[in-house]
C-alpha positions in Angstrom: 0.0 -0.1 -0.1 1.5 3.4 -1.0 1.2 6.5 1.4 -1.6 7.8 -0.9 -3.4 4.6 -0.8 -3.1 4.6 3.1 -4.3 8.2 3.2 -7.3 7.3 1.0 -8.2 4.3 3.1 -8.2 6.3 6.3 -10.2 9.2 4.8 -12.7 6.7 3.7 -13.0 5.1 7.2 -13.4 8.6 8.8 -16.0 9.9 6.1 -18.2 6.7 6.5 -17.8 6.8 10.2 -16.5 3.2 10.1 -15.2 2.5 13.6 -13.0 -0.5 13.0 -9.5 -1.5 14.3 -6.8 -1.0 11.9 -3.3 -2.2 12.1 -0.7 -0.1 10.1 2.5 -2.2 9.8 5.9 -1.4 8.2 9.5 -0.8 9.0 10.5 2.3 11.1 10.9 5.6 9.4 8.5 5.1 6.4 6.0 7.7 7.6 3.1 5.6 9.2 2.6 7.8 12.0 3.0 11.0 9.9 0.3 10.0 7.7 -2.1 9.2 10.6 -1.2 12.4 12.3 -1.9 14.3 9.2 -5.3 12.7 8.7 -6.1 13.3 12.5 -5.3 16.9 12.1 -7.5 17.3 8.9 -10.5 15.9 10.8 -9.8 17.4 14.1 -9.3 14.1 15.8 -7.1 13.5 18.9 -4.0 11.6 17.8 -1.9 9.8 20.3 1.1 8.3 18.4 3.1 5.4 19.6 5.8 6.2 22.2 9.1 4.3 22.3 9.4 2.2 25.6 11.3 4.0 28.5 14.6 2.3 29.4 14.5 0.3 32.7 16.3 1.7 35.7 18.1 -1.0 37.5 19.6 -0.6 40.9 18.5 3.0 41.4 
């Protein structure tokens, strides 16, 4: 799926108010979160992107 295809897919879900779970998978750095963030801003939807895990503190 190209970035344009992903954007069109997400646009369609939102316009039709289809509330389904969607997994977006791919290697790091290809823009998955950026596309979702862009769509969320266009539709004024709160977006909470993935956050990398915090390192464990051992012996502190």
